[in-house]
C-alpha positions as CSV (number, residue, x, y, z in Angstrom):
1,M,32.7,-30.8,-3.2
2,G,29.2,-29.4,-3.0
3,G,27.1,-29.3,-6.1
4,G,24.6,-27.2,-4.3
5,V,22.5,-24.7,-6.1
6,T,23.1,-21.1,-5.1
7,S,20.2,-18.7,-5.6
8,A,20.5,-15.0,-6.4
9,P,19.3,-12.8,-3.6
10,T,15.7,-11.8,-4.0
11,E,14.8,-8.2,-4.4
12,R,12.8,-6.7,-1.6
13,K,9.3,-5.6,-2.6
14,L,8.6,-1.9,-2.5
15,I,5.5,-0.5,-0.6
16,L,4.2,3.0,-0.9
17,V,2.4,4.1,2.3
18,V,0.0,6.9,1.9
19,D,-1.6,8.5,5.0
20,D,-1.9,12.1,6.1
21,D,-1.0,11.1,9.7
22,P,2.9,11.0,9.9
23,N,2.6,8.8,13.1
24,I,0.6,6.2,11.2
25,R,3.1,6.2,8.3
26,T,5.9,5.8,10.8
27,I,4.2,2.8,12.6
28,I,3.6,1.1,9.3
29,A,7.1,1.8,8.0
30,R,8.6,0.4,11.2
31,A,6.4,-2.7,11.1
32,L,7.1,-3.5,7.5
33,S,10.7,-2.2,6.9
34,P,12.4,-5.4,8.1
35,T,10.9,-7.2,5.2
36,Y,10.0,-4.5,2.6
37,D,11.4,-1.2,1.2
38,I,9.1,1.6,2.1
39,R,8.3,5.0,0.5
40,Q,5.8,7.4,2.0
41,A,3.4,10.1,1.0
42,G,1.1,12.4,3.0
43,D,-1.9,12.6,0.6
44,G,-3.1,11.5,-2.9
45,L,-1.3,14.3,-4.7
46,A,2.1,13.4,-3.1
47,A,1.3,9.7,-3.8
48,A,0.9,10.6,-7.5
49,D,4.3,12.2,-7.4
50,E,5.8,9.1,-5.8
51,L,4.2,6.9,-8.5
52,A,6.0,9.0,-11.1
53,K,9.4,8.0,-9.6
54,P,10.9,4.7,-10.5
55,P,10.7,2.0,-9.4
56,L,6.9,1.4,-9.4
57,P,5.8,0.1,-6.0
58,D,4.7,-3.5,-5.6
59,L,1.8,-2.4,-3.2
60,I,0.2,0.8,-2.1
61,I,-1.2,1.0,1.4
62,L,-3.7,3.8,1.3
63,D,-5.8,5.8,3.7
64,I,-9.2,7.1,2.5
65,M,-9.7,10.3,4.4
66,M,-6.9,12.7,3.4
67,P,-6.6,16.3,2.3
68,Q,-6.0,17.3,-1.3
69,A,-6.9,14.0,-3.0
70,D,-8.6,11.4,-0.9
71,G,-7.8,7.7,-1.1
72,L,-10.8,6.7,-3.2
73,T,-10.1,9.4,-5.8
74,F,-6.4,8.4,-5.9
75,A,-7.3,4.7,-6.2
76,A,-9.7,5.3,-9.0
77,A,-7.2,7.4,-10.9
78,A,-4.4,4.8,-10.4
79,K,-6.6,2.0,-11.6
80,S,-7.7,3.9,-14.7
81,N,-4.1,4.4,-15.8
82,P,-2.6,1.4,-17.6
83,K,0.8,2.1,-16.2
84,F,-0.4,1.7,-12.6
85,R,-3.4,-0.6,-13.0
86,S,-1.5,-3.7,-11.9
87,V,-0.3,-2.2,-8.6
88,P,-2.4,-3.7,-5.8
89,I,-4.0,-1.3,-3.3
90,L,-4.6,-2.1,0.4
91,F,-6.9,0.4,2.1
92,L,-6.0,1.1,5.7
93,T,-8.6,3.5,7.1
94,A,-10.9,4.5,9.9
95,R,-13.9,4.2,7.5
96,A,-15.4,0.9,8.7
97,S,-19.0,0.7,7.5
98,P,-19.9,-2.0,5.0
99,A,-20.7,0.7,2.4
100,D,-17.1,2.0,2.8
101,V,-15.7,-1.4,2.3
102,V,-17.7,-1.8,-0.9
103,K,-16.6,1.6,-2.1
104,G,-13.0,0.6,-1.5
105,I,-13.3,-2.7,-3.3
106,Q,-15.1,-0.9,-6.2
107,A,-12.2,1.6,-6.3
108,G,-9.9,-1.3,-7.0
109,A,-8.6,-2.4,-3.6
110,R,-7.2,-5.9,-3.1
111,G,-7.8,-5.6,0.7
112,Y,-9.4,-3.4,3.3
113,L,-8.2,-3.0,6.9
114,T,-9.7,-0.7,9.4
115,K,-8.0,1.5,12.1
116,P,-7.2,0.8,14.8
117,F,-5.3,-2.1,13.4
118,K,-3.0,-4.9,14.7
119,I,0.5,-4.9,13.3
120,E,0.4,-8.7,12.8
121,T,-2.9,-8.4,10.9
122,L,-1.3,-5.7,8.6
123,R,1.7,-7.9,8.0
124,E,-0.5,-10.9,7.1
125,K,-2.6,-8.9,4.7
126,V,0.5,-7.4,3.0
127,A,2.1,-10.8,2.7
128,K,-1.1,-12.2,1.2
129,V,-1.5,-9.4,-1.3
130,L,2.2,-9.6,-2.3
131,G,2.0,-13.4,-2.5
């Protein structure tokens, strides 16, 4: 009978979605939840609280313009902390100027996507970042 190799089920990757607009968070969660586990936060301070909870996310999708702590501030703080430095960040924001993109990359982003966005483009970027 079959000498086939059975593989253990792969764990789903965890994505932290950080945006002050609950509608955007819902759209992203619905688009990605068939493939990934999703946690959400409404601003940089709530995102910091989420990072403190295990498990560590495999990716952070992050808006820039938010109350409390904006996305650039949050990204810089996360990248300066050895515990979170390896977590990739994908900015998803309405800030679309070349200078904004440069600031996002300098803050540690692995990708930058502007709003409005296409769901398929978001899925492709997420898959690329997560490998």
